C-alpha positions in Angstrom: 37.9 11.5 54.4 35.7 8.5 54.0 32.2 9.2 52.9 29.5 8.7 55.6 27.6 5.4 55.3 24.3 5.8 53.5 21.4 4.9 55.8 19.0 2.1 54.6 15.5 1.3 55.6 16.6 -1.5 57.8 18.8 1.0 59.7 15.7 3.2 60.4 13.7 0.2 61.5 16.5 -0.9 64.0 17.0 2.6 65.4 13.2 3.2 65.7 13.0 0.0 67.8 15.9 1.0 69.9 14.6 4.5 70.6 11.2 3.1 71.5 12.9 0.9 74.2 15.0 3.8 75.5 12.0 6.2 75.7 9.8 3.7 77.5 12.6 3.0 79.9 12.8 6.7 80.8 16.2 7.3 79.1 15.5 10.6 77.4 17.7 13.0 75.4 17.3 16.8 75.5 16.8 17.0 71.8 15.2 14.7 69.2 15.6 15.6 65.5 13.2 13.3 63.6 13.6 13.7 59.9 13.2 12.0 56.6 10.8 11.1 53.8 9.1 8.1 55.4 6.6 9.7 57.9 5.3 6.7 59.8 8.3 6.2 62.1 8.6 9.9 62.7 5.0 10.1 63.8 5.4 7.0 65.9 8.3 8.4 67.9 6.7 11.9 68.2 3.5 10.3 69.6 5.6 8.1 71.9 7.5 11.1 73.3 4.3 13.1 73.7 2.6 10.3 75.6 5.4 9.2 77.9 7.7 12.1 78.9 5.2 13.7 81.3 2.4 12.5 83.6 -0.9 13.1 82.0 -1.9 15.7 84.6 1.2 17.8 83.7 0.8 17.9 79.9 -1.7 20.7 79.9 0.8 23.2 81.2 4.3 21.6 80.6 3.8 20.2 77.1 3.8 22.8 74.2 3.0 21.7 70.6 3.7 24.2 67.8 3.4 23.9 64.0 6.2 25.1 61.8 4.0 27.0 59.3 2.3 28.9 62.2 5.4 29.7 64.3 8.8 31.4 64.2 12.1 30.4 65.6 12.3 33.1 68.2 9.0 32.1 69.7 10.1 28.4 69.9 13.4 29.3 71.5 11.5 31.3 74.2 9.3 28.4 74.9 12.2 26.0 75.1 14.1 28.3 77.5 11.3 28.9 80.0 11.1 26.9 83.2 8.5 24.2 83.8 5.5 25.5 85.6 5.4 22.4 87.9 7.6 19.3 88.0 11.1 19.1 86.7 10.6 18.9 82.9 8.8 20.5 80.0 8.4 19.2 76.5 8.3 21.3 73.3 7.2 19.6 70.1 7.6 21.2 66.7 5.3 19.5 64.2 5.5 20.3 60.5 9.0 21.6 61.1 9.9 21.3 57.4 7.8 24.4 57.0 9.4 26.4 59.8 11.2 29.5 58.3 14.8 29.9 59.1 14.9 26.6 60.9 18.7 26.7 61.0 18.5 29.5 63.6 17.3 26.9 66.1 21.1 26.3 66.5 21.0 29.3 68.8 19.1 27.0 71.2 20.6 23.6 70.4 24.1 25.0 71.0 23.2 25.3 74.7 19.9 23.4 75.4 18.0 23.9 78.6 18.4 20.9 81.0 14.7 21.1 81.9 13.4 20.9 78.3 13.0 18.1 75.8 12.8 19.6 72.3 11.2 17.4 69.6 11.7 18.5 66.0 9.4 16.5 63.7 10.8 17.3 60.2 8.8 15.0 57.9 9.2 14.8 54.1 12.8 15.9 54.0 16.1 15.8 55.8 18.1 18.7 57.3 21.4 19.5 55.7 24.0 17.5 57.7 26.6 20.3 57.2 24.6 22.8 59.2 25.2 23.8 62.8 21.7 22.7 63.7 22.2 19.2 62.5 25.7 18.8 64.1 24.5 20.1 67.5 21.4 17.9 67.5 23.7 14.9 66.7 26.2 16.0 69.4 23.8 16.6 72.4 20.7 14.7 71.4 19.2 12.1 69.1 19.0 12.3 65.3 16.6 9.8 63.7 16.5 9.6 59.9 13.5 7.8 58.5 14.5 6.2 55.1 11.9 5.1 52.6 11.9 1.4 51.8 12.5 -0.2 48.5 9.6 -2.2 47.2 11.2 -5.5 48.1 11.8 -4.4 51.7 8.2 -3.7 52.6 7.0 -7.3 52.7 9.7 -8.7 55.1 9.3 -5.7 57.4 5.5 -6.0 57.5 5.8 -9.8 58.1 8.1 -9.1 61.0 5.8 -6.4 62.4 2.8 -8.8 62.3 4.8 -11.5 64.0 5.6 -9.0 66.8 1.9 -8.8 67.4 1.7 -12.5 68.0 0.2 -13.3 64.5 1.3 -14.9 61.3 0.2 -13.9 57.8 0.0 -16.3 54.9 2.3 -15.4 51.9 -0.6 -14.6 49.5 -2.2 -12.3 52.0 1.1 -10.5 52.5 1.6 -10.0 48.8 -2.0 -8.7 48.5 -1.2 -6.0 51.0 2.2 -5.0 49.6 1.3 -5.2 45.9 -2.0 -3.2 46.3 -1.0 -0.7 49.0 2.5 0.2 47.7 5.4 1.1 50.0 4.0 4.0 52.0 4.2 2.6 55.5 1.7 5.0 57.0 -1.0 3.8 54.5 -0.1 0.2 55.0 -0.3 0.5 58.8 -3.6 2.3 58.6 -5.1 -0.6 56.6 -3.5 -3.2 58.8 -4.8 -1.6 62.0 -8.3 -1.7 60.5 -7.8 -5.3 59.7 -6.5 -6.2 63.1 -9.5 -4.6 64.8 -12.0 -6.7 62.9 -10.2 -10.1 63.1 -12.2 -12.6 65.1 -11.0 -13.2 68.6 -8.5 -16.0 68.8 -7.2 -15.4 65.2 -3.6 -16.5 64.9 -3.1 -16.3 61.1 -4.1 -13.6 58.7 -5.5 -15.1 55.4 -6.2 -13.7 51.9 -9.9 -13.9 52.9 -9.3 -11.7 55.9 -7.6 -9.1 53.7 -10.4 -9.2 51.1 -13.2 -9.0 53.7 -11.7 -6.2 55.8 -9.6 -4.1 53.5 -11.5 -4.6 50.3 -8.7 -6.0 48.1 -10.1 -8.7 45.9 -8.1 -12.0 46.4 -9.1 -13.0 42.9 -8.9 -9.8 40.8 -5.7 -7.9 41.7 -2.4 -7.2 40.1 -0.7 -10.1 41.9 -3.2 -12.6 40.6 -2.7 -11.2 37.1 1.0 -11.7 37.3 0.5 -15.2 38.9 -1.7 -16.2 35.9 1.4 -15.9 33.6 3.1 -18.8 35.3 0.2 -21.2 34.6 -0.3 -19.9 31.1 -4.0 -19.3 31.8 -4.8 -16.7 29.1 -8.5 -16.7 29.9 -7.8 -15.9 33.6 -5.4 -13.2 32.6 -7.9 -11.5 30.3 -10.6 -11.7 33.0 -8.4 -10.2 35.7 -7.1 -7.6 33.2 -10.6 -6.5 32.3 -11.5 -6.2 36.0 -8.4 -4.1 36.8 -9.1 -1.7 34.0 -12.7 -0.8 35.2 -11.5 2.1 37.3 -7.9 2.3 36.3 -6.1 5.4 35.1 -3.1 3.6 33.5 -1.9 0.2 32.4 0.1 -1.8 34.9 3.1 -1.9 32.6 5.5 -1.3 35.4 4.3 -4.2 37.5 4.3 -6.5 34.5 7.8 -5.4 33.5 9.0 -6.1 37.1 7.5 -9.6 36.9 9.2 -10.5 33.6 12.4 -8.9 34.8 12.5 -11.6 37.5 11.7 -14.3 34.8 14.6 -13.0 32.8 17.0 -13.3 35.8 15.9 -16.9 36.4 16.5 -17.8 32.7 19.8 -16.0 32.7 21.0 -17.8 35.9 20.0 -21.2 34.3 21.9 -20.2 31.1 25.0 -19.3 33.1 24.9 -22.7 34.7 24.4 -24.6 31.4 26.8 -22.7 29.2 29.3 -21.1 31.5 29.6 -23.7 34.2 28.4 -21.4 36.9 27.3 -23.1 40.1 23.5 -23.8 40.4 21.9 -20.9 42.2 20.0 -22.3 45.3 16.4 -21.4 45.8 17.2 -19.4 48.9 19.8 -17.3 46.9 17.5 -17.0 44.0 14.6 -15.8 46.1 16.9 -13.2 47.8 18.2 -12.1 44.4 14.7 -11.6 43.0 13.4 -10.0 46.2 10.4 -12.4 46.5 9.0 -14.6 49.2 10.4 -18.2 48.8 6.8 -19.4 48.8 6.3 -17.9 45.3 9.6 -19.0 43.7 8.0 -22.0 42.1 5.6 -19.8 40.2 8.4 -17.7 38.8 10.3 -20.8 37.8 7.2 -22.1 36.0 6.9 -18.8 34.2 10.6 -18.9 33.2 10.0 -22.3 31.6 7.0 -20.9 29.7 8.7 -17.7 28.7 12.4 -18.1 27.6 14.4 -14.9 27.4 13.9 -14.6 23.6 10.2 -14.2 24.4 10.9 -12.0 27.4 12.8 -9.5 25.2 9.7 -9.2 22.9 7.5 -8.7 26.0 9.7 -5.8 27.1 9.3 -4.2 23.7 5.5 -4.7 24.0 5.4 -3.1 27.4 7.3 0.0 26.2 4.9 0.2 23.2 1.7 -0.1 25.2 3.0 2.2 28.0 3.4 4.9 25.3 0.0 4.1 23.8 -1.7 4.3 27.2 -0.3 7.8 27.5 -2.0 8.8 24.3 0.9 8.3 21.8 -0.4 6.3 18.8 -3.4 5.0 20.7 -6.1 5.8 18.1 -9.6 5.3 19.6 -8.6 2.4 21.9 -9.4 2.7 25.6 -7.5 1.2 28.5 -9.5 -2.0 28.6 -8.9 -2.6 24.9 -5.2 -1.8 25.2 -5.0 -4.2 28.2 -6.6 -6.9 26.2 -4.4 -6.4 23.2 -1.3 -6.4 25.4 -2.2 -9.6 27.2 -3.1 -11.4 24.0 0.3 -10.4 22.4 2.2 -11.5 25.5 0.7 -15.0 25.1 1.3 -15.0 21.4 5.1 -14.6 21.7 
C-alpha cells in the first residue's frame, strides 16, 4: 500500500482558504476536526465557525463551548446529542481538545453524529492518530483540517500573499524584517501585523521598513538581517556596531542565523564552481533564489558576499561558528561575555 502523502504548509494554507469559502457560503459539515502544531489556522477556522453557523440571537442557547481540561467525553456526547432549543441547529465547540482525557471515545458519537449538531474539535499543538476510529470517522463524515508548521523559507512568501490579499504591498526589506525578527510562529506574526495595519495612515498602499520600525518596534538599522547584509558589503565597522547592539539584551549568539547566511553563500559558490569546472549550465537568478529560499530582491547581496567569501573562507567560518556557539554556552569561554564573544567572532570572520 502506498504511503499517504505528507501534508505541507502550502496544503494547509490552501485548505484553510477553501474551508473559509465553504463556511461563509453556508456549506457546513457535521464534524470539524481541526488539529496540528500551527495554531493560527485552527483558531481562525474555529472563530469563523463560532461566528457564522448561528444567528447572533441563537448563540446564547444553541452554541456550547467546552474546554478539554475541564470536560469529559460523556458530557460532550450528551451535549452533542441533545436537540436545539430553538431553530434547526446547535453548535458544540471543544477548545483545548488535546487535553481532553480519553478523546478517542468521542468515536461513540462520530460513528453516528446528530444531523442537528455541528461538532467542532479544536485540537491544537498535536495531531490525532490517523489509525484511530475517531480520526477515520471524522474524515468519513466530516472535515479534517491539519495545520502544518511552515519551514522558515515558507513564511515570507505566505505573508507577502496575505498582505496582498488585503490590498497592500510590502517592500522586501520590511518583509524580511518581520520574518527574520518574529520567527515562523504565524500567530505571533499575525498579532504584530494586525497592530501594524491598525496604525498605518489612511490611504497607505505599501508597507515600508519605516512602518515596521515605527509600529512594531523592530529597528530597521540594528537587526539580525542588517548584520547579515553587512557581510555582503564587507563593512566591518557596521557589522561590529550592529553586533554590539544585538547583544545588549541577548541570551545567545546568533550563530544559527549567521550559519544559514553563509550556507547560502556556499551554495552560490558551489554552483559557480560546477559551471566553471564541470560544465554544468549556469543557474538562473530565478532558480538560484528558489534554491536559496530568498526573495529575488536580495540575491545580488548574496552574490556580492559569495565574491567576497570563497568557499575556502566559508569552511573556516563554519568552524568559527561551531567554536563560538560552544563558547556562548559556557564551554571554554573564560571570562568573556556575549558582547565580547560577538566582537571576536565578527573580527575573525572578516580576517579569514
